[in-house]
Backbone bond lengths (Angstrom), bond angles and torsions (degrees), N, CA, C in turn:
res aa  C-N    CA-C-N  psi(-1)  N-CA   C-N-CA  omega(-1)  CA-C   N-CA-C  phi
1 M - - - 1.454 - - 1.531 108.98 -
2 T 1.312 116.68 133.93 1.460 120.95 177.13 1.523 108.99 -116.21
3 S 1.298 115.10 144.60 1.460 118.65 177.08 1.526 108.57 -100.42
4 V 1.298 115.03 146.22 1.460 121.37 179.54 1.521 107.52 -107.17
5 S 1.326 116.90 128.79 1.458 120.68 179.52 1.530 110.15 -70.34
6 A 1.322 115.18 162.92 1.469 120.54 177.62 1.526 110.13 -57.92
7 M 1.314 116.28 -40.99 1.469 120.34 -179.28 1.531 110.05 -64.80
8 E 1.321 117.96 -47.13 1.463 120.49 -179.19 1.530 111.48 -61.34
9 A 1.331 116.60 -43.82 1.466 120.54 179.68 1.522 110.78 -62.70
10 T 1.315 116.21 -42.71 1.459 120.34 -177.61 1.525 111.45 -70.27
11 V 1.321 117.51 -43.51 1.468 120.51 177.85 1.522 109.73 -59.24
12 G 1.323 117.13 -46.62 1.463 120.80 179.14 1.518 112.04 -58.49
13 W 1.331 116.07 -42.93 1.469 120.31 179.86 1.527 110.80 -65.20
14 I 1.324 116.94 -43.84 1.472 120.97 -178.93 1.525 110.88 -64.24
15 V 1.316 117.08 -44.29 1.466 120.83 178.93 1.533 110.04 -57.84
16 E 1.321 116.78 -40.11 1.467 121.33 -178.57 1.528 113.89 -79.65
17 N 1.340 118.56 -29.82 1.459 121.05 -167.91 1.524 117.17 -117.47
18 D 1.308 118.86 -14.15 1.466 120.07 -177.75 1.528 109.42 -102.60
19 A 1.324 115.48 108.37 1.469 120.66 -178.31 1.528 111.96 -64.24
20 K 1.330 118.28 -21.48 1.468 121.21 -178.75 1.530 112.93 -88.98
21 Y 1.330 117.12 -4.05 1.466 120.92 177.47 1.533 109.03 -67.64
22 E 1.335 115.59 131.98 1.461 121.43 175.27 1.521 108.60 -132.06
23 T 1.293 115.83 124.03 1.461 121.79 -174.93 1.522 113.15 -52.35
24 H 1.319 117.85 -45.03 1.463 121.14 -172.26 1.532 114.70 -81.45
25 V 1.336 119.73 -11.21 1.466 119.41 179.99 1.525 114.24 -128.10
26 S 1.317 117.98 0.25 1.465 120.62 179.55 1.521 110.26 -94.44
27 T 1.342 115.25 143.44 1.460 120.43 177.61 1.525 109.58 -126.21
28 F 1.321 115.10 154.95 1.461 121.92 178.14 1.520 109.03 -128.04
29 T 1.318 115.87 136.90 1.455 122.70 175.35 1.523 106.44 -139.20
30 S 1.315 116.29 146.01 1.458 119.55 -178.63 1.517 110.37 -134.86
31 S 1.339 115.39 152.02 1.461 121.10 175.31 1.523 108.83 -150.05
32 D 1.327 116.01 145.11 1.464 121.87 178.20 1.521 112.37 -92.42
33 L 1.316 117.84 19.73 1.465 120.81 -179.27 1.523 110.45 -61.21
34 Q 1.341 115.07 156.82 1.460 119.89 -176.62 1.523 114.06 -128.15
35 H 1.318 118.30 -10.57 1.458 121.45 -173.71 1.530 111.33 -112.68
36 A 1.335 115.35 148.92 1.468 121.36 -175.72 1.527 112.70 -58.49
37 D 1.330 118.14 -44.16 1.471 119.82 -179.35 1.526 110.86 -58.55
38 S 1.317 116.21 -42.77 1.464 120.50 178.56 1.528 110.88 -66.45
39 A 1.322 116.72 -36.54 1.465 120.47 179.94 1.525 110.80 -66.87
40 F 1.336 116.78 -43.12 1.474 119.49 176.41 1.526 110.07 -59.86
41 E 1.312 116.68 -46.13 1.466 120.30 179.46 1.527 110.37 -59.41
42 F 1.316 117.58 -44.07 1.461 122.52 -179.82 1.536 111.00 -59.80
43 V 1.326 116.72 -46.55 1.462 120.71 -179.32 1.526 110.69 -63.91
44 F 1.333 117.13 -46.39 1.464 119.00 -175.13 1.523 112.95 -75.70
45 V 1.308 118.26 -26.83 1.473 119.72 171.14 1.521 108.83 -65.16
46 N 1.330 116.92 -42.47 1.465 119.70 178.16 1.527 111.56 -66.30
47 L 1.319 117.62 -36.56 1.472 120.11 174.75 1.525 110.86 -61.52
48 S 1.320 116.29 -39.05 1.466 120.34 -176.87 1.525 112.99 -69.35
49 L 1.318 117.80 -16.43 1.459 120.99 -179.57 1.523 112.56 -75.40
50 H 1.320 116.76 -14.96 1.461 121.14 -179.96 1.518 110.02 -91.21
51 K 1.309 115.29 140.64 1.462 119.96 176.81 1.520 108.25 -72.98
52 Y 1.292 116.04 127.30 1.455 120.88 179.40 1.516 108.45 -140.21
53 T 1.308 116.11 122.99 1.452 121.74 176.52 1.515 107.81 -125.22
54 P 1.321 117.42 118.64 1.473 118.84 178.59 1.519 110.65 -59.66
55 S 1.308 115.83 144.69 1.461 121.28 178.84 1.520 109.64 -69.24
56 T 1.324 116.22 139.45 1.465 120.39 177.41 1.518 111.19 -95.42
57 S 1.318 116.36 -5.66 1.457 121.35 179.96 1.521 110.28 -74.74
58 L 1.314 116.01 148.72 1.456 120.48 174.85 1.525 111.05 -76.09
59 Q 1.332 116.19 -20.52 1.453 120.95 177.84 1.522 109.54 -88.21
60 K 1.318 115.43 150.08 1.449 120.45 176.77 1.533 108.20 -67.03
61 P 1.344 118.43 128.48 1.458 119.60 -177.10 1.529 112.16 -70.52
62 K 1.325 115.62 152.61 1.461 120.43 173.54 1.521 106.98 -80.16
63 L 1.328 115.99 131.00 1.456 120.47 -175.36 1.521 111.09 -117.61
64 K 1.322 115.25 150.42 1.467 122.30 174.98 1.531 107.77 -125.93
65 I 1.303 116.03 159.56 1.460 120.91 178.37 1.526 108.58 -63.74
66 G 1.315 116.26 131.53 1.459 122.18 179.56 1.513 111.24 -116.06
67 P 1.318 116.75 -150.18 1.462 121.15 -177.82 1.527 112.36 -63.58
68 R 1.310 114.80 155.46 1.460 122.19 179.75 1.529 107.35 -126.45
69 S 1.333 116.12 125.97 1.470 121.34 -179.51 1.521 109.84 -112.19
70 Y 1.317 115.39 133.62 1.458 122.05 178.26 1.529 107.71 -111.44
71 L 1.335 116.59 116.56 1.453 121.99 -179.93 1.521 107.54 -104.54
72 V 1.320 116.06 104.43 1.461 122.68 -174.32 1.527 108.69 -88.46
73 L 1.340 115.88 123.94 1.470 122.45 -176.46 1.527 109.90 -127.59
74 P 1.340 118.49 74.39 1.467 120.99 -172.06 1.529 115.64 -63.08
75 K 1.324 118.20 -21.54 1.468 120.19 -177.25 1.527 113.98 -109.69
76 F 1.328 117.42 2.92 1.456 120.78 -178.30 1.523 109.84 -101.79
77 A 1.325 116.86 118.34 1.471 123.73 -179.68 1.524 111.00 49.43
78 S 1.310 115.75 39.10 1.464 120.61 -173.66 1.525 113.89 -68.62
79 S 1.327 117.67 -20.08 1.464 119.35 -179.63 1.527 112.51 -109.94
80 S 1.333 117.54 12.84 1.465 120.31 -178.85 1.528 111.73 -143.41
81 A 1.311 114.78 98.81 1.469 119.48 177.02 1.526 110.98 -63.04
82 T 1.317 116.77 -33.32 1.469 120.83 179.66 1.526 110.78 -65.15
83 S 1.316 117.13 -46.07 1.470 120.28 178.15 1.519 110.92 -62.98
84 F 1.317 116.75 -39.19 1.463 120.43 179.42 1.522 110.43 -66.20
85 E 1.328 117.30 -39.27 1.464 120.94 177.90 1.523 110.58 -66.26
86 I 1.327 118.04 -39.79 1.473 121.37 176.12 1.526 109.57 -60.24
87 F 1.317 117.07 -43.15 1.461 121.27 177.73 1.529 110.90 -59.42
88 T 1.343 118.19 -49.32 1.466 119.79 -178.43 1.529 111.24 -67.15
89 N 1.332 118.21 -30.86 1.466 120.18 174.19 1.521 110.88 -63.67
90 E 1.319 117.57 -39.68 1.464 120.86 177.34 1.529 110.85 -66.79
91 V 1.316 117.86 -37.41 1.475 120.79 174.63 1.526 108.97 -59.29
92 R 1.338 117.49 -45.83 1.473 121.23 177.87 1.527 110.97 -59.33
93 N 1.338 116.46 -43.93 1.473 120.04 -179.73 1.519 111.66 -61.26
94 I 1.315 118.03 -39.63 1.462 121.24 177.92 1.530 110.36 -66.84
95 I 1.321 116.36 -43.20 1.466 120.90 179.58 1.525 110.78 -59.59
96 K 1.334 117.30 -37.47 1.470 121.04 179.64 1.521 112.79 -61.51
97 T 1.320 117.60 -22.98 1.465 120.49 -179.03 1.529 112.60 -83.21
98 I 1.311 118.01 -8.52 1.464 122.17 -178.42 1.529 108.04 -97.25
99 D 1.320 116.46 114.38 1.455 123.25 -173.73 1.528 112.29 -48.48
100 G 1.333 115.54 117.72 1.457 121.38 174.67 1.514 115.72 81.98
101 L 1.321 118.64 -15.66 1.462 120.31 -176.81 1.522 111.64 -71.50
102 D 1.320 116.93 -32.29 1.465 121.21 -179.58 1.529 111.53 -57.50
103 D 1.340 117.51 -34.36 1.464 120.82 177.65 1.526 112.26 -74.91
104 R 1.323 116.64 -21.28 1.459 121.47 -171.48 1.516 115.22 -96.04
105 V 1.331 117.47 -19.25 1.470 119.01 -177.78 1.520 109.17 -141.96
106 S 1.322 115.11 137.89 1.459 120.12 172.79 1.524 107.75 -118.76
107 V 1.326 114.81 150.10 1.462 121.19 -174.81 1.525 108.88 -121.69
108 T 1.317 116.67 129.96 1.454 121.45 174.26 1.523 109.38 -131.53
109 A 1.327 114.87 162.75 1.466 120.78 -178.58 1.517 110.07 -120.63
110 L 1.315 114.61 139.86 1.461 122.43 170.60 1.528 106.00 -119.51
111 H 1.327 117.24 141.21 1.465 119.94 -176.62 1.529 109.62 -156.17
112 P 1.327 117.71 145.19 1.471 120.56 -179.96 1.528 113.98 -58.03
113 D 1.327 117.70 -29.11 1.461 121.42 -177.30 1.523 113.85 -102.57
114 N 1.322 117.71 15.99 1.463 120.53 179.91 1.529 109.57 -62.84
115 I 1.321 116.85 142.43 1.463 119.48 -179.44 1.529 112.24 -71.53
116 K 1.323 116.87 -22.14 1.462 120.75 177.53 1.528 108.74 -90.33
117 K 1.304 116.07 122.52 1.462 121.47 -176.20 1.537 112.63 -56.72
118 D 1.338 116.98 -38.16 1.469 120.02 -177.40 1.528 112.95 -72.66
119 K 1.343 117.71 -6.52 1.470 121.53 177.86 1.524 111.79 -113.11
120 R 1.340 117.60 16.46 1.469 122.47 179.74 1.518 110.77 -94.54
121 S 1.293 115.77 83.08 1.466 120.94 177.15 1.527 109.25 -82.29
122 P 1.321 117.98 164.99 1.468 120.23 179.61 1.533 113.59 -64.50
123 H 1.319 116.99 -27.07 1.468 122.67 -178.64 1.531 108.53 -142.13
124 P 1.337 117.89 159.69 1.469 119.84 177.33 1.535 111.66 -60.84
125 V 1.327 115.08 136.60 1.465 121.33 -179.09 1.528 109.21 -140.00
126 V 1.323 115.64 131.87 1.468 121.27 169.13 1.528 105.44 -97.25
127 V 1.330 115.75 126.43 1.464 120.22 -179.94 1.523 108.40 -107.77
128 L 1.327 115.71 123.66 1.464 122.21 176.42 1.522 107.46 -106.48
129 Q 1.320 116.69 114.03 1.459 121.81 177.93 1.517 108.87 -105.02
130 W 1.329 115.56 115.28 1.459 120.86 179.80 1.517 110.75 -88.09
131 H 1.315 115.42 148.82 1.458 123.10 176.44 1.527 106.27 -124.36
132 D 1.323 115.31 118.28 1.464 121.04 -176.83 1.522 110.45 -96.80
133 E 1.318 114.82 150.37 1.454 120.60 177.27 1.521 109.46 -71.93
134 V 1.312 115.64 135.30 1.463 121.06 177.75 1.527 107.63 -74.97
135 E 1.320 115.67 127.65 1.457 119.82 177.79 1.523 109.04 -97.42
136 Y 1.295 115.10 132.69 1.466 120.65 178.29 1.515 108.50 -105.57
137 M 1.330 115.51 139.41 1.461 119.65 175.70 1.520 109.02 -74.11
138 K 1.299 116.48 136.68 1.457 120.55 176.00 1.522 107.72 -99.06
139 W 1.312 113.89 124.71 1.452 119.47 179.19 1.523 110.22 -90.14
140 S 1.292 115.79 133.45 1.472 118.36 177.62 1.520 108.98 -106.52
141 D 1.308 114.80 152.80 1.470 120.16 -178.75 1.506 110.44 -81.05
């Protein structure tokens, strides 16, 4: 008999069930933290690992889907999808206060007890979806 870790179970589920998962740009990180303060720190440390430069243009930049990060938290709010959703809503609220970041990253929650079948992962997961600015080639004469 072999045991499957929380990370292995979750990665397998995401590969099979998340249409936005892409092997070459998706990342996975896991932590056994149990408290909200630690969870916020974990999420925002992971956010800080991505390069983000606010646009200097007065126009809203054109964005494309970028990397996707899966933060697996098997021991955080593991028996309450509602509490986990409240947590991810607070993460979104904090992100909205950071100039321009709200356009660049979206946050979703996956949880074993989610009412939507397509969001029932084996363990709680915070998904960070980055949106990168489209770069246009400048032609010179």
